[in-house]
C-alpha positions as CSV (number, residue, x, y, z in Angstrom):
1,M,205.2,111.7,-146.4
2,A,204.0,110.5,-149.8
3,V,202.5,113.4,-151.8
4,S,199.6,112.6,-154.1
5,R,200.2,113.8,-157.7
6,R,197.4,115.1,-159.9
7,D,197.5,111.9,-162.0
8,G,196.6,109.9,-158.9
9,G,200.1,108.4,-158.5
10,V,202.2,108.6,-155.3
11,G,204.7,111.5,-155.2
12,Q,208.1,112.1,-153.8
13,D,210.2,109.8,-151.8
14,V,210.5,111.6,-148.5
15,L,212.8,108.9,-147.0
16,R,215.5,109.6,-149.7
17,R,215.9,113.0,-148.0
18,V,216.1,111.8,-144.4
19,G,218.6,109.0,-144.9
20,E,219.3,105.3,-144.6
21,A,218.8,105.2,-140.9
22,S,215.3,106.5,-141.1
23,A,214.4,103.9,-143.8
24,L,215.9,101.1,-141.7
25,I,213.9,102.2,-138.6
26,L,210.6,102.2,-140.6
27,I,211.4,98.8,-142.0
28,S,212.1,97.6,-138.5
29,L,208.9,99.1,-137.1
30,A,206.8,97.7,-140.0
31,D,206.3,94.4,-138.1
32,G,205.4,96.1,-134.8
33,P,206.4,98.6,-132.1
34,K,210.0,98.6,-130.7
35,H,212.1,100.6,-128.3
36,G,215.6,102.0,-129.1
37,Y,217.7,99.0,-128.1
38,A,215.3,96.6,-129.9
39,L,215.5,98.8,-133.0
40,I,219.4,98.7,-132.9
41,Q,219.4,94.9,-132.6
42,D,216.8,94.3,-135.3
43,I,218.5,96.6,-137.8
44,K,221.9,95.0,-137.1
45,E,220.4,91.6,-137.7
46,L,218.4,92.7,-140.8
47,A,220.9,94.9,-142.6
48,G,224.2,94.4,-140.9
49,V,224.2,98.1,-139.9
50,E,224.9,99.1,-136.3
51,L,223.3,102.4,-135.6
52,G,224.8,104.5,-132.8
53,P,222.6,106.1,-130.2
54,G,223.1,109.6,-131.8
55,T,222.1,108.4,-135.2
56,L,219.2,106.3,-133.9
57,Y,217.6,109.0,-131.7
58,G,218.3,111.8,-134.3
59,A,216.4,109.7,-136.9
60,L,213.6,108.9,-134.5
61,D,213.2,112.6,-133.8
62,R,213.0,113.5,-137.5
63,L,210.6,110.6,-138.2
64,E,208.4,111.7,-135.3
65,R,208.4,115.4,-136.5
66,L,207.4,114.2,-140.0
67,G,204.5,112.2,-138.5
68,L,206.0,108.9,-139.8
69,I,206.2,107.4,-136.3
70,D,204.5,107.8,-133.0
71,P,205.9,107.4,-129.5
72,L,204.0,104.9,-127.3
73,P,203.7,105.1,-123.5
74,T,207.0,104.3,-121.7
75,E,207.5,100.8,-120.4
76,D,210.1,100.2,-117.7
77,R,212.2,103.2,-118.9
78,R,211.9,102.0,-122.5
79,H,210.4,104.3,-125.0
80,P,208.7,102.3,-127.8
81,Y,207.7,103.7,-131.2
82,R,205.3,102.6,-133.9
83,I,205.0,103.3,-137.5
84,T,202.0,105.5,-138.6
85,A,199.9,105.1,-141.7
86,P,201.8,108.0,-143.4
87,G,205.0,106.3,-142.3
88,A,203.9,103.0,-144.0
89,A,203.0,104.9,-147.1
90,A,206.3,106.7,-147.2
91,L,208.1,103.4,-146.7
92,R,206.2,101.8,-149.6
93,V,207.1,104.8,-151.9
94,H,210.8,104.5,-150.9
95,L,210.9,100.7,-151.4
96,D,209.3,101.0,-154.8
97,S,211.9,103.6,-155.8
98,L,214.7,101.4,-154.6
99,E,213.3,98.5,-156.6
100,R,213.0,100.6,-159.8
101,V,216.6,101.8,-159.4
102,S,217.8,98.2,-158.6
103,A,216.1,96.7,-161.6
104,A,217.5,99.4,-163.9
105,G,221.0,98.9,-162.5
106,R,220.8,95.1,-163.0
107,L,219.5,95.5,-166.5
108,R,222.3,97.9,-167.4
109,L,224.9,95.5,-166.0
110,R,223.5,92.7,-168.2
111,L,223.3,94.9,-171.3
112,G,226.9,96.1,-170.6
113,G,228.0,92.5,-170.4
114,I,229.4,92.9,-166.9
C-alpha cells in the first residue's frame, strides 16, 4: 500500500517488493473485475507475458493479503477479483516510479550518445 509521508507525498512502492506479476495483475484489474483465466489472457495480450497458474494464484494471494484486491462472489466455478482503492493507489505509485526510472534511463542514453 502507498504510505503517506510527512511532506504529504506518497510513500514507498509496495509493488516493487511483490514482483512483476502482481503489478501486471493490478494493471489488468484496473479496467474491471476478472477471473484467473481472463487475467492470464489479458496479461498475455497486454504485456506478452504468460503467467502460469502457480505464479498467478500466488500473486493473487499476496495481493489479497495486502488488501490491494478483493475476491468477488464465485460465478460458474470462476473466482473473479477486483482492484481496491488501496490497490489503485499502489499501482499509481508503482507506475509513477517506473516512469521516473524510464525517463532517467532515456536521458542518460541520449547524454551518453548511445
